[in-house]
N, C-alpha and C positions, 0 to 999 in steps of 0.2 A: 542403540547407540554404540559407536565403535569403542573398543576398550584398549587397543594397542595398535594404532595406525602409524605411529611415528610422526604424524602430522597434526592431529587434532587433539585438543585437550578434552578431558572428561569434565565438561561443564555441568555443574549441578542444575537441574531444572527447578522451576518454581513449584512449590508444593501445591497440591490441589486445594481449592478453597473449601471451607467447611460446608458451603451450600451444596457441594457435589458429593459429600460424604456418603449419602444414601444411594448414590449411583455408582455401582462397581465399574471400574474403568473397562471400556471396550465391550460393555454388555448392554447399556441402555440404548434402546432404539428410538429414533425419532418417529413420531406418529406419521402415518402414511400421507396425510394431507396437512402439513404443518402450516400454521399461520405465519405471515411474513411481515416484519416491520422494516421498511426502507428508510435509511438514514442518509441525509445529504447535507453536508456543511456548505454554506453559500456565502459569497460576497460578490455583489455586482454580477450576477449570473448571466445577464443579457437576455435578448429577446427570444432565444431558442429554449430557454428554461421551461417555458410553458409546454413546448413539444415534448421535452423529456418527461414531464409529469403525466402528460396525456398518454404517452407510450407505455409508461409504467402501469397506468390504470387500465389499459387495454390488454394486459398480459393474460394468457390463458390461465395462469395461476396468479390471480390478482393479489396485490398486497392488502393486508388488513389495514395498514396505516402507512402514511408517508410522513416522516418527521424531518422538517427542514430547520437547520440551525443557522440562523442568519447573523452575520457579524456586522450589523448596522449598515447594510448596503445603501449606497446613494441612489441606486435606481429603484425600480419597482419590483425587485425580486420577491420581497416578503408579500407584497400584494398579490402577485401572480400565484404564489404558493397558496395563499388563503383562498383565492377564488377557485383554485383546483381542489379544495377540500383538504389540503395538507395541514398538519399540526405545525405551527411555526413557533420556534423558540428563538428568542433574540438575546444577544449578548454583545457588549462593546467590542469593537475590533481589537482593542488592546488586550482583551482577555482571551482571544483565540489562541489555541494551540492544537496541533493536529491530533494529539491523543486525547487531551482533556475534553475538547469540544465534542468529540465523538462519544466519549464515555458519558458525558452529560445526557446526550440523546439516548444512549443505550439504557441508562437508568430509567428513562421515561417510557421506553418501548415495552410493548406487551406481547409481541409475536413470539412464536417458538423459535424463529430464525431471524437474525439480524442481517440485513442486506445493506452493506455500505457502498455508496456510490459517490462520485464527484460530480460537480455541476456541469462539467464539460464532456461527460460521457453520454452516449445515446444508445438505447437498446436497438440492436440491429433487426429484431423481429419480435413477434408476440410470445415467443417461447423462452425468452431469456431467463426469467425467474424459474420456470419449471426445470430447465436444464441445469441451472446453477445449484438449485437446492437438492436435486436428485441424489448426488453422492452423499449428502449428509444423513440419509436414512441409515447408512452403515455406521455402526457405533464407533469405529476407530477413526473415522474421518472428522477432524476438528473443524476444518474450513475448506472452502472451495473458491476458486477465482476464475473469472471469465477471460475469454480470448478478446484481445483488443485489435480491431481492424482500423486502418488509417482512414481519415476523412478524404474526400475526393481531392481536396486542395493540398494534401500533404506532399512534401517534396520527396525525391527519390531516396535520400538518406533516411528520412523518417519512415518511409514505407519499408525499407530494408530492415530497420531496427525493429519495427513491429512484427515483421515476419520472422525475424530471428528469435525474439523474446516470446512470441505468442504463435507457435506453429499450429498446424491443423490437427495434430495428434494429441489426444488427452494424455495426461501423465499423473501418476500418484507418487508422491515423494515421502520417504520415511528416513529415520535416523541412519539406517544402514546405507543410504545414498550419500552420506556426508563425505566419505573418503574420495568419492568420484566427483560429486557436484559441489562440494563445499557450501559456500553461502547461497548458491542457487537452490539448494534444498529448501531454504526458508522463504524463497520468493513467493509472494502471495499478494498481488497488488489490490489495494482496496479502492482503486478506481471503480472496480465492481467485484465485490467479494462477499461471500455469505458465511456465517458462522452460527452454530446453535447458540441460542441466548444463554442457556445454563452453562455451556462450555466456555463462552466468552467471559462470564463472570468468574467461573472457577479458575480460569487462567489469569485472573487479575485485570482483565481489560487491557486497553492500550497503555503503554508507557505515557506518563504525563508529568510535567510538560515535556514535549519532545519537538525537535526542530525538523525531523525527517525520519523516515523508515519505521513509523509506528506499526505499520502492517507487517513488516519483516520481523520485528521484535516479538509480536504476538505469535506469529507463525513459528518462530524459532522456539519459543517457550512451549508451544504445543508439540512440536516434533521431539524436543528433548524430554518431554513428558510422556512420550510413547505413542503419540497420535500421528496421523497422516495428513498431508496437504494435497488436495486434489485440484489439478488444472482441468477445468471443464471446457474443453475446446468447442463443444457444441453450443455453449452459452456465449453469445457474442455481443459486444458493444463497439460502437465507433468511438475512437479516442486517439488523438494525435496532437502534436504540438508543432509550432513553427518558431522555435526558440532562436534568438540571436546568439552570437558567440558569447556575449556578456551574460545572457540568461543561462546558457550551458555552464559557464564558469560558476555562477552563483549557486545553481542547483547542486553541482558537484562539490562545491565548498561546503554546503550544508550536509551533504552526504558524508564527507570526510569528518566533519564535526560530530555527526551522529554516531558514526562507527567508532571513533576514538573515545567518545564519551561513554560508550558501552563496551568496556574492555572484555566482558564475558563473551561477546560474540565476535570481536575483532579477529581472533586467530582463524576463524573459518573463512575469512575473506582471502586468505593466502592459498586456498585450494580452488581449482577450477579456472580462474582467470577469464571470466566471461567477457570482460571488457575488451581484452585483446582478441578473443575469438570473434567478437562482433565486428571489430575494425577490419580484421582479415577477411571476414565474409563480405563486408561491404566493398572492400577493395577488389575482391575477385569478381563480384557481380558488376561493378562499374567497368571493369576490364572486359567482361563478357559482352556487356551492352554497349561498349565503346563510348561511355559517357565520360570522356577524359576531363571535361570542364568541371565536373563535380569533385574531382580528386583534391584540388586545393581547399575546397570547402570541407571535405572530410578531414583533411589534415588539420585545418583550423579548429574544427569542432573537437577533434581528439585531443589537441593540445590544450584547448580551453578546459575540457573535462579533467584531464590529467593534472593540470596546474591547480585547478580549483580543489580537487580531491586531496592533493598533496598538502596544500596550505591548510585545508580543513582539518586534516589529521594532526597538524601542528598548531592548532588554534590557541593552545594554552601559552604559546611563546609569543603571540601577537597581542598588541593593545586591543582591549575590548572594543573600542570605538572602530578600529579597523575591521574587526570581525563582523560587527553589525552592518557596516557599509558593504562588505563583500557578500553578505547573506541575501538570499531571496526572500527571507522572512525576518526583516529587521526588528519588527515589534516584539517578536518572541524572545529576543535576547534579554530585554529587561525582565521578562517573566522568568526566564531560566536563571538569571542572576540572583533572583530573590529566593530561589529554592535551595535547601541544604543539599549537600552531596549525597548521592544514593549509590549503593553498590549492588543491589539485588538485580537479577535478570530483568531486563526491560526498563530499569530505572535510568534516569539521566543524571550524570554527574558533570558539573561544570568545572571540576578539578580532577587532575590525574593523581 
């Protein structure tokens, strides 16, 4: 961790859990062929969900179990999961939150490795799990995340964003990267990410309740505790979005709320400025490809993201009803409001 950069604070990391006390840091090796528990939160996952489960079961390193946490879907998501042999945990939609729901499944899991996925990700080949968990054999690697490839129907801007955020080269990030990468050091998308089960619990699991960035907060806690985050570019999933401008606004509003609510991590966002670098890269590529008609769209998306993020950072100055309406996850606001303020790393405070 940097000690005197002039930019970054010396944020205290979360203490290791008692369950990890018998495992000296950076010495405990994962068994050569670890068992894997796949965890997928779902809500109206749609007809392709069955294909996702089939592709997981056909991996060269097959999962020991697949745990689906379904938030009372109105379609047949739960039935599809049961027919595929998955363990199905159900909870009311009003009780869902990104951190707590995944923690519930992790408490039930038995695998050596927890592999978190989202319902809209799809393994690109049968080697996804093998490639993703390989870095975890090294004792100082807390978690690893996969490369995200765009679906065939992704628009040019989405394709550029995936290529920018998920390049072909693997990367390992540690605390000494913070002065250069800032918040990007903690980036570890649980669209498809794996973590040792004992390490997950030792780090306290995901922040809960949380509106956004539960994966980033866990990775940050790991990095500040001396561990590494591995980007496993060989492990690949298809995943992309076709968000409207309104959806971009809502997503980045939640991002701003999440960052401001976790003051311990907020200063790291001032280093790196990845958002600006992405927009410049997209502009340059549009110019090279002479896709002039996409530039107004890029300007609109960038404006929606910037406005949403700025309002999210200032959510405490806004009426609570407005915040819920601007959020992509309106139901979580009631749950967040019921929680006491928390100040520890990864905790969510609804008051500054």
